[in-house]
N, C-alpha and C positions, 0 to 999 in steps of 0.2 A: 792570679797575681802571684808572682814569685817573691821570695824573701827579699831579693835585691830591690825589686820594684817597690815593695812595701817600705823598705828602709829609706829609699830615695824620696818617696812621697811623704813619709812621716817627717823626715828631717827638713825638707824644703817647706812643707806646710807649716811646721812649728816655727821655723825661723821667720817666715813671712808673717805668720800670725802675731809674732812677738813685736812687730812694728806697730806699736800703739800710737795711732795718729792723734788721738786726743791729748796724749802726753807730749808728743812731738810738737804739735801746733801750739799748745799752751806755753811750752818752753821757748820755742823759736820766736813766737810773736809777742809774748808777754813776759818772758823770763820767769815764769812761774809754773808750778806743777799743779795740774788740775786736780790731782788726788788730795790736795790740801784745801779744796773748796767744794761747796755744795754738799752733795751726798758722798763725796770722796771717791766716786766711781769714775774710772777712765772710759766712759762710754758716751754714746751720742746724746742721750737725754741730758746728762749732766753737762756736757759740752755746750749744749744750746742754752741751758739755764744759766750757766756761769760766764760763757764767752760771747754769746750772741750768735746771730744767724750766719754772718759772713765767715767767721772762723769755723763754725760748725760745718759749713759747706766743705771746707778743706778737709776736715776730719772725715766727713761722709765719703768724699771722693777717694781719699787715701785708703780707708777701710774697705771700700768696694773693690779698689784695684788690687789690694793684697789678697782678698778673698777670691777674686776672679783668677789671679795668677796661681794661687795654691790649687784650686779646683781644676784648673786647666792642666796642670802637671799630672794630677791624679787621673784625669780623663784620658790623656794621651797614653799614659803608661798602663792603665788597668781598667778603663771603662767605668761603669757605674760603681763598682766596689771601690775603685781608685778614687772616684769623686767623693764618696762618703768617707773614705780613709783620710783624704786631704782635708775635708771639712772638719773631721774630728780633731785632727792635730792642729789645724788652723785655729779652731775655737780654743783649744788648750793654750796655744801660743798667745792668743788675745787675752785670755783670762790670767795666764801666768807668764808674762813676757820675760824672756831671757835677758833682754837689754835694760829692763826697768825694775829689777829687784823682785820679779815674779808677782807683781801686784798690778793687775790691769783691769779690764772691763768684764762684762758678763757674757760676752760672746753672741749677743743677739743679732747685731748687724752682719757679722761675719757668717753666722748661721743662716741668715736670710739670703745672703749672696750664694752660699752653697746650695740652698734649696732651689734658687732660681736656675742655677746651672744643672742641678740634678734632675728636676722635673717641674715644668711650669705649672702642672696641675697641683702638685704638692705645695709648691710655693704659693699659688693663688689662694688655696684654702687657708693656709696658715696666715697669709697677709690679710685675707678677708676677716678672719677671726680677730686678728690684732686690731685692725681698723675699727671694726664694730665695737670691740671692747673699749677702745680709747674714746670713741664717740659717746658711748653710753655712760661709762664710768669716769672718764678722764684719767684713768690709771694706765700709763703706758706699760708698767711692769706686769699688770694682769694680762694685757694684750700679748706681751712677750711670752708669758707662761702658757697661755692658751694656744698660741702659735706653736710653741715647742711641743706641747702635749699632742697636738694634731699630727705631728710629723710621723711617728711610728705607725699611727692608725692609718693614715692615708698611704704610707709606703706599703703596708700590708694589703690594703684594698686594691691598689694599682699593680702590685708586683707579685704578691703571694710568695715572696722569697724570704725564708727565715733568716738568712744571713744579713740581707739588707735591712730587714725589719729590726733585727737585734742591734745592728749598728745605729739605726735611727733611734731606737729606744735608749741606748746608752748616751747618745748625744743630747737627747731631750732631757734625760735625767740629770745630766751635768748642768744644763742651763737652768732647770727648775731649782736645783740645789743652790746655784749661785744667787737665786732670787729668794732664798729662805728668809732673809730679814724683811724683804718686801712683803712676803706672805704674812709674816707676823704683824706688820703694820696694816695690811689690808684687813686682817681679821679684827684688829682693834679700831679700824676706821680712821687710822692716822697716816695713811700713805699719801705722799705728795701727789697732787693732781697736775696733769700736764696742762700747760698754758702756752699760747703762741707769744706771750709777752715774756721776753727774756729779762731776768734780773741783772745779768752781767755783773756778778759779784767780783769777777776778775776784770781788771781794767789796765790800760797801758800806763 
């Protein structure tokens, strides 16, 4: 990957990642900022808890589209390394969106999209851990953390490439760091549990 390719991938992925659809949907449909409700996080779980299923579907589709677009740019320009580079900067954009005062989500959904485009095996293991954890504990945050931790491990197992593994480790570390408050609540047994019943604290 050339320096020019790196710069193009990084800028495109960051700007795409900065399109925080939880914020966009809440402002366009409700005239409110989701970051002022629920957990204050501009992510999928908080969107579901505060806005309900229909509006969360819009968030889901938007975040999948931006992640797919970012990783596609990386894939075309630089292959596997390009995909992980795009994923890294897409996650950073989602966490620290340029358009919304650098306060966004925790990068889980965008990271999952990147994993799906990177390697279906890596994604499958991460998703299985996420799903199993949520089923057993009802803590979506714990599932996200376990999925992130599995990323560098499975990347090394399948590729034995120190560069790809180091990039995966960095991405996983950022996602885990963004969940540090959740980790504290899990340790204290006070973490919010996922429920299919939306509270819809944001209303028209």
